[in-house]
C-alpha positions as CSV (number, residue, x, y, z in Angstrom):
1,M,0.0,0.0,0.0
2,G,1.3,3.5,-1.0
3,E,1.8,6.5,1.2
4,H,-1.2,8.5,2.4
5,K,-1.7,12.0,0.9
6,A,-3.4,15.0,2.5
7,G,-3.5,18.7,2.1
8,F,-5.5,22.0,2.3
9,V,-7.0,23.1,-1.1
10,N,-8.1,26.7,-0.8
11,I,-10.6,28.4,-3.2
12,V,-10.3,32.2,-3.7
13,G,-11.9,34.6,-6.1
14,N,-14.2,37.6,-6.5
15,P,-17.8,37.5,-5.2
16,N,-20.3,35.6,-7.3
17,V,-17.8,33.4,-9.3
18,G,-19.4,30.2,-8.0
19,K,-16.9,29.1,-5.3
20,S,-19.6,27.7,-3.1
21,T,-21.2,25.8,-6.0
22,L,-17.9,24.2,-6.8
23,M,-17.3,23.4,-3.1
24,N,-20.6,21.6,-2.8
25,A,-20.1,19.8,-6.2
26,L,-16.7,18.5,-5.1
27,V,-17.8,17.4,-1.5
28,G,-21.1,16.0,-2.7
29,E,-23.0,17.8,0.1
30,K,-24.5,21.3,0.5
31,L,-22.0,22.9,3.0
32,S,-21.8,26.4,1.6
33,I,-24.9,28.5,1.0
34,I,-25.5,29.7,-2.6
35,T,-27.4,32.8,-3.7
36,S,-27.0,35.3,-6.5
37,K,-26.1,38.1,-4.0
38,A,-22.5,39.1,-3.3
39,Q,-21.0,38.4,0.1
40,T,-23.1,35.2,0.6
41,T,-20.1,33.4,2.2
42,R,-19.0,35.2,5.4
43,H,-16.8,32.6,7.1
44,R,-14.1,30.2,6.0
45,I,-15.8,26.8,5.6
46,L,-13.9,23.5,5.3
47,G,-15.3,20.6,3.3
48,I,-13.4,17.3,3.8
49,I,-13.1,14.7,1.0
50,N,-11.8,11.3,2.1
51,G,-10.4,8.4,0.0
52,D,-8.6,5.2,1.0
53,D,-5.2,6.9,0.6
54,F,-6.0,10.6,0.6
55,Q,-7.7,13.4,2.5
56,L,-8.5,16.6,0.7
57,V,-9.5,19.6,2.9
58,L,-11.3,22.1,0.7
59,S,-11.6,25.7,2.0
60,D,-14.3,28.0,0.7
61,T,-13.6,31.7,1.6
62,P,-15.6,34.9,1.3
63,G,-15.4,36.6,-2.1
64,I,-12.6,39.2,-2.4
65,I,-13.9,42.8,-1.8
66,K,-12.6,46.1,-0.5
67,P,-13.9,46.2,3.1
68,A,-16.4,49.0,4.0
69,Y,-16.9,48.0,7.7
70,K,-15.4,45.8,10.4
71,L,-17.4,42.7,9.4
72,Q,-16.0,42.9,5.9
73,E,-12.4,43.4,7.3
74,S,-12.8,40.2,9.2
75,M,-14.1,38.4,6.2
76,M,-11.0,39.4,4.2
77,D,-8.9,38.1,7.1
78,F,-10.3,34.6,6.4
79,V,-9.1,35.0,2.7
80,K,-5.6,36.1,3.8
81,N,-5.4,33.0,6.1
82,A,-6.3,30.8,3.2
83,F,-3.2,31.9,1.3
84,E,-1.0,31.1,4.3
85,D,-1.9,27.4,4.8
86,A,-2.7,26.3,1.2
87,D,-1.0,23.2,-0.3
88,I,-2.9,23.9,-3.5
89,L,-4.6,27.1,-4.5
90,L,-7.8,27.2,-6.7
91,Y,-8.2,30.6,-8.2
92,M,-11.7,30.8,-9.6
93,I,-12.9,33.4,-12.1
94,E,-16.0,33.5,-14.2
95,I,-15.9,33.7,-18.0
96,G,-15.3,37.3,-19.1
97,E,-13.6,38.4,-15.9
98,K,-10.2,40.1,-16.1
99,T,-9.4,41.6,-12.7
100,L,-9.2,40.7,-9.0
101,K,-10.6,43.2,-6.6
102,D,-7.4,43.2,-4.5
103,E,-4.2,43.7,-6.4
104,A,-2.0,42.6,-3.4
105,L,-3.8,39.3,-3.2
106,F,-3.5,38.8,-7.0
107,K,0.3,39.4,-6.7
108,K,0.3,36.6,-4.0
109,I,-1.3,34.3,-6.5
110,Q,1.2,35.2,-9.2
111,E,4.1,34.6,-6.7
112,S,2.6,31.4,-5.2
113,K,5.0,28.7,-4.2
114,V,2.3,26.1,-4.2
115,P,0.5,24.7,-7.3
116,V,-2.2,27.1,-8.7
117,L,-5.2,25.8,-10.6
118,L,-7.0,28.6,-12.5
119,L,-10.7,27.6,-12.9
120,I,-12.7,29.5,-15.5
121,N,-16.2,29.0,-14.4
122,K,-19.6,29.4,-16.1
123,I,-18.3,28.3,-19.5
124,D,-21.9,27.1,-20.3
125,L,-22.6,30.9,-20.7
126,S,-19.9,31.4,-23.3
127,D,-18.8,30.3,-26.8
128,Q,-15.6,28.7,-28.0
129,A,-14.0,31.9,-29.3
130,Q,-14.6,33.7,-25.9
131,L,-13.2,30.7,-24.0
132,E,-10.0,30.6,-26.2
133,D,-9.6,34.4,-25.7
134,Q,-9.9,33.9,-21.9
135,V,-7.4,31.0,-21.8
136,M,-4.9,33.0,-23.7
137,Y,-5.3,36.1,-21.5
138,W,-5.0,34.2,-18.2
139,S,-2.0,32.1,-19.5
140,E,-0.2,35.4,-19.8
141,Q,-1.3,36.7,-16.4
142,L,-0.5,33.4,-14.5
143,P,2.0,31.5,-16.6
144,K,2.6,28.9,-13.9
145,A,-1.1,28.1,-13.3
146,E,-2.9,25.1,-14.8
147,I,-6.1,26.3,-16.5
148,F,-9.4,24.3,-16.3
149,P,-12.5,25.5,-18.0
150,I,-15.5,24.3,-15.9
151,S,-19.2,24.7,-15.1
152,A,-19.6,24.1,-11.4
153,L,-23.4,24.3,-11.8
154,Q,-23.5,21.8,-14.6
155,N,-20.8,19.6,-13.0
156,F,-18.7,20.0,-16.2
157,N,-15.0,19.1,-15.8
158,V,-15.3,19.0,-12.0
159,T,-14.2,15.4,-11.7
160,E,-11.1,16.2,-13.8
161,V,-10.3,19.1,-11.4
162,L,-10.7,16.8,-8.4
163,N,-8.5,14.1,-9.9
164,R,-5.8,16.7,-10.6
165,I,-6.0,18.0,-7.1
166,I,-5.6,14.5,-5.6
167,S,-2.5,13.9,-7.8
168,L,-0.9,17.1,-6.5
169,L,-1.5,16.4,-2.8
170,P,1.6,16.1,-0.6
171,E,2.3,13.0,1.4
172,S,0.8,13.4,4.9
173,P,-1.4,11.6,7.4
174,P,-5.0,12.9,7.5
175,F,-5.7,16.1,9.4
176,F,-9.3,15.1,10.4
177,P,-11.1,11.8,11.3
178,K,-11.9,9.9,8.1
179,D,-15.7,10.1,8.8
180,Q,-15.7,13.9,9.2
181,L,-17.3,16.0,6.5
182,T,-16.6,19.6,7.8
183,D,-15.0,21.5,10.6
184,K,-18.2,23.4,11.4
185,P,-20.6,22.4,14.2
186,E,-24.3,21.6,13.4
187,R,-25.5,25.0,14.7
188,F,-23.4,26.7,12.0
189,F,-25.4,25.0,9.2
190,V,-28.6,25.9,10.9
191,N,-27.5,29.6,10.9
192,E,-26.5,29.4,7.3
193,A,-29.7,27.7,6.1
194,I,-31.7,30.5,7.7
195,R,-29.4,33.2,6.3
196,E,-29.6,31.7,2.8
197,K,-33.4,32.2,2.8
198,I,-33.1,35.8,4.0
199,L,-30.6,36.5,1.2
200,K,-33.1,34.9,-1.2
201,H,-36.3,36.8,-0.1
202,Y,-35.1,40.3,1.1
203,K,-33.6,43.2,-0.8
204,K,-31.3,46.1,-0.2
205,E,-29.6,46.3,3.2
206,I,-31.6,43.6,5.1
207,P,-29.6,40.5,4.2
208,Y,-26.3,42.2,5.0
209,S,-27.6,43.5,8.4
210,V,-28.6,40.1,9.6
211,E,-26.7,37.6,11.8
212,I,-28.1,34.3,13.1
213,V,-27.5,32.8,16.5
214,T,-28.8,29.3,17.2
215,E,-29.4,29.3,21.0
216,E,-30.9,25.8,21.3
217,F,-30.2,22.6,19.4
218,F,-31.8,19.5,21.0
219,E,-31.6,16.2,19.1
220,E,-34.1,13.6,20.1
221,E,-34.6,10.2,18.6
222,K,-37.1,11.3,15.9
223,I,-36.8,15.1,15.9
224,I,-34.4,18.0,16.3
225,R,-35.7,21.0,18.2
226,I,-34.0,24.3,17.2
227,R,-34.4,27.8,18.5
228,S,-32.6,30.5,16.5
229,I,-32.3,34.3,17.0
230,I,-32.2,36.5,13.9
231,L,-30.3,39.7,14.8
232,V,-30.8,42.9,12.9
233,E,-29.3,46.4,13.4
234,R,-32.5,48.5,13.5
235,E,-36.1,48.3,14.6
236,T,-37.3,49.1,11.1
237,Q,-35.4,46.1,9.8
238,K,-37.1,43.9,12.4
239,G,-40.5,44.9,11.1
240,I,-39.6,44.2,7.5
241,L,-38.1,40.9,8.4
242,I,-41.2,39.7,10.3
243,G,-43.6,41.1,7.6
244,H,-47.4,41.5,7.8
245,K,-48.7,39.2,10.6
246,G,-45.4,37.3,10.6
247,S,-45.9,36.1,7.0
248,A,-42.4,36.9,5.7
249,L,-40.7,35.3,8.7
250,K,-42.9,32.2,8.4
251,R,-41.8,31.7,4.8
252,V,-38.1,31.9,5.9
253,G,-38.8,29.3,8.6
254,V,-40.7,26.9,6.4
255,E,-38.0,26.9,3.7
256,A,-35.1,26.7,6.1
257,R,-36.7,23.8,8.0
258,K,-37.1,21.8,4.7
259,D,-33.5,22.3,3.9
260,L,-32.4,21.3,7.4
261,E,-34.5,18.2,7.4
262,A,-32.8,17.1,4.1
263,F,-29.4,18.0,5.6
264,F,-29.8,16.2,9.0
265,E,-32.1,13.5,7.5
266,K,-34.5,13.9,10.4
267,Q,-37.7,15.9,11.3
268,V,-36.9,19.4,12.5
269,F,-38.9,21.8,14.6
270,L,-37.6,25.4,14.0
271,E,-38.5,28.4,16.1
272,L,-37.3,31.8,14.9
273,V,-37.1,35.0,17.0
274,V,-36.1,38.4,15.7
275,K,-34.1,40.8,17.9
276,V,-32.2,44.1,17.4
277,A,-28.4,44.3,18.1
278,K,-27.5,47.9,17.1
279,N,-24.5,48.3,14.8
280,W,-23.3,44.7,15.4
281,R,-21.3,44.8,12.1
282,N,-18.9,47.5,13.5
283,T,-18.8,46.2,17.1
284,P,-15.7,44.1,17.9
285,G,-17.3,42.3,20.8
286,Q,-20.3,41.3,18.8
287,L,-18.1,40.2,15.9
288,R,-16.1,38.0,18.2
289,R,-19.3,36.5,19.5
290,F,-20.3,35.5,16.0
291,G,-16.9,34.0,15.2
292,Y,-15.4,36.7,13.0
293,K,-12.5,37.8,15.2
294,S,-9.9,35.8,16.9
């Protein structure tokens, strides 16, 4: 039997390039939430893929932005950390894209000492001429990178990317138990399921002003009982979130519960409560509480 291989494979890129879709396609489970809005991913989420002789630790990070408040600064810290411990770097762009929002981070990719796979995503939305133009452009920008055209949503070329990653992994014992799927606790996925529905159904500032705290998670033989608090920054946001006679909040709860029942493979009772935590996105103590600061 050969040596065991293991490594951290970190996905970076601008918002909305499909990093979370790729992560879920590779892991085979819905670990990262997916919406069409920017800044959907706020934390660094690990997805673990195990084989007989390898362990691949995938890291999905927030999309690269210029921070406007302390929450976003913390989100970009997760990205910087992903550069530091990567054994393989996946730099993901979408077809037609030609810049990264942070020049210093792009320079890090250019100077990377670890293998870089450049993934050109959403090629199902392009034609052959545009794709060839993109490959030529990025070959000049990142001459050391291997380029893979993919469609994460359609699962095109994803297996080929996975096989290449496995071949590049360094020899190492596994970092996590072989039956572990992620580094995040169950309550984290409850929070993310609720936040995904808020991103889906509310506009403007509401989705970005929301944080979820799951206060209770009781697993019984046939049901999981969950109580989650939805925090907003202002009283007016609380009213919008709840909606007329609670109808808007009920829709969030019903949809999140269905996703959680599929995720945990068990019946779920979900109670949602909305509270105000003024200016939490710029308050260091609150950010630490929500896992954004060390």
